[in-house]
N, C-alpha and C positions, 0 to 999 in steps of 0.2 A: 503493499499500500502506501510506504512512503517512496518507495521508487516511484511509483504512478503519480503522485503528489507533486515529485519535483520535475516530471517528464514536461509540462507546459513552460517551464520557466526556460529550461534547455532549449524546448522548440522556437521560444523567443527570441535566442541570440542566432541571429541571421546573421550569414556570411555578406560582406560587402558586394555588392555586383561587380562583376568583372570589369566593365566598363569604368566605374568609379576606381576602380584599384588603379587602371591604365591612366587616368588622370593624375591621381595622387603621384605615381612613379614620374608621368612626364614632368610634372611641376616642380619636383626635387631635383631631378637632373637638369632643369632648365635654370633653377635657383644656382645650384654648383657652378654651371656652364658661365650664368652671368657673373658671378665671385670670380671665376678664373680671370673671365675678359678685364673685369673691372682691376683686378691686381696688376695683370701685365700692363694695361694702358697706364696705371699708375708708375710702375716703373720706367716705361718706355717715353712717357710725354716729357716734351723739353721742359725745363724749368729754368728761370733767369735766376740771376743770384738775386739774394733777397735786399742787400744794400746797395744803393745807387755810390759808384765811385766818384768821390769827390775830383772836380776840376785841379785841384792843385796835387793831387795825389802823386806820389811817383810815377815814371814810366811804366807802363803796362807791358809785358810780354805779351805779345799776339803772334801767332802762326797762320801765315797765308802759304799755302801751296807747299807746306814742310820747311816754310822758310820765316825764321823767328827774327821779327823787330821789336825795337823798344820802342814804344810809342806813350809821349807825355797825353795824359786823358784831355787837356785842355785843347789839344790839336784837333781831335777826333770831333767831327761835324754830326755825326748820328749818334743820338743818346744810345740806342740799343747796341751800338759798337763799343761802347766803353766798357768794355770786359775783357780781361785775360783769355788766352786760350785760343784755338783754332778758329778761324773766319775764313769765309771765302771771300772776303772784300772788306776794305777800311778806306773811308775817305777822309782826308784830313786837308787843313789849310795853316799856313805859317806867315807870319809878317814878314816883309821884306826891307832891307837886308838883315834884319836881325835874326830870321829865323826862330822868334819866339811864337808861342800860341797867341791868338788873339785873346785879350782880355774883356768879357762880356760886360763887366761892370767898371770898365775904364771910361773917365770921361775928358775931352779935351780940356786944357786949360782956360781959364776965361779968355777971350779976345783970339784964342787960337783957332786956326782951321780945323776942321775934323779930319781925321785921317781918311785919305783916299781909299775908295774899295779896291783901288787896282793894283796898291801897293802890299800885294800877297801873291804867294803860290799856292795852289792846289794841287794837292798829290793823292792820287788813287792808287792803292796797292790790291789786287786781284789776282785770283787765280788764272793763268794764261791759258787758252782755249785750245793750246796744241798746234796753232799754226807757225809760221816762220817767225823767228825771232827780229826784233824792230831791225838790226843792221842788216839782215838778210832780206828783210823788205824793202830797205833802201835800195841794196843793189839789185833785186831781182824782180820786185814788183812796181815800184815808183815809175822806174824808167819807162814803163809802157805807157803810162798816162801823162807823161810831161813833154813839153816841147825840147827839141833837141839842143836849142844853144842855149846856156845858161848865160844870165844876166850877174852883173856886178852887184853884190848886197854890200851891208856895210863893210869897213876894211877887214880882209881876210875872209870874208864869206861869200859865198856863190849863190845865184837863187835860179831856180828851175819852175817854171810856170805850168802848173796842171791844166791840161787842155780842156775846154768847155766839152760838157756832156760825159766827162770821166767822174768817176766815184768822188773824185777831190776836186771837182768843179769850185772855182773862188778860191782855192788855197795856193801856197806857193811851198816847195821844196828848198829849205834853206840850209846850208852846209859848209862846214869850213874847209875851203879849198886844199889847204895842204894836208889836211887828214878827217877826210869824210865821215869816218867810222867814229872819230872822236866826238864831232859835235854836230847834229843834223836834228831837223825838227821841221813839222808840216806847221804853217801858220795862214791863218785867214788874212784878209788884205782889209777888212773892216769896212763899215758902210755908213755915213753920216756919223752921229754921235756915238756909234758904237765901234770901240777902237779896235784893231786885229789882236788876235790872239794866237799864241804857238802853243803845239803840243810836242813834248818831246818824251819818247818812251826809252825804256831799260829794262831788260830782263834780268832779275836774279834767281837761279835755279829756276823754278816753275811760276815763280812770283812776277807778274807783270808790274811795273811802275810807270804810270802815266802823270806827266807833270804840265799844267798848264800856267801859262804866264803871259803878260802884254807883250806884243811883237815890239814896243818901242824898246823894250829892255835891250834888244839886239844891237843897239849902237854901243853897248857896252858888253858885248858877248862873252867876252874872256872872263871879265868879273862875275859874270851869271852863270857860266861854267863853272867855275871854282866854287861859288856858293851853293849850287845845286850837288856837287860832288860833297861838299862838306855835310849838306842836309842828310844826303843818303847815307853817309859814315855815320852821323850820330845815330840814325835809325838801325842799322844794320852793319856794325862796325867791320865785320870780316869783308863787307863789301869793298871796302878801300886796299 
C-alpha cells in the first residue's frame, strides 16, 4: 500500500522534453562561446597608453620600418603619434634654423612681428613602399619626364624642368651639379601668394624620410644641406 501511495508522486516527476533540453544545451554552449570571444577580443584589442606624453618630455624612441629614431614629443604634429614603440608613420615639424620644436604657448614679444609660418621644416618618416630609393629614382625615373637641357639654378645648382602632362608637372628637379646624389630635390614653382616648396627624400634602411621646406632657401642651399644633415643625425645618430 505504501508503494502504491507514492506512485502518483513519482509519476508526476516528468522528464524535460527533448526539445527543451536541446535549447538549454545550446544556450549553455552559446554562453561559453561568447565568453571565449570576449576574452580573446580583450587580449587583442589595441589599447593606447593611459597617460598622455608631455610635450617637454625627453625624446621618445620611435621605430619605423625597424629603424629607431629619437624624437622630441613637441616636434610630433599628430597627438596619437606621441608614444614610443613601433609606428608606420610619424609627422614632425621643426623651427628653422634652430631645429627646435615649435612652442605652442610661445607668444611674440610686444611690438615684435609674429614668426613666419615658412620658417620651419616639415619631416615625415614612414615605411617605404618597397619601390626604388630616392637616389635611384633621380637617376632612372625623373629623367623620363624632364626636358633634356638643364638650366642654371642658384650657384652650384642645376635645374631640370618637368614636362607638362607628366606626373610632376609644375615642378623642377634641382640638384648639385658637382655631386647630384649628394643634394637634389623636387620643387614646385609657386603661384601668386603661394611660395614654391621643395621636397627632399632620403632612405634609411626601410624608412623613408620626406622633408619639405621653402624653395627660397635654395639661395643658401649648402647651409640648408648641412642643417638637414644635422637634423637627421639628431634623430638617428647612426645615420651620420
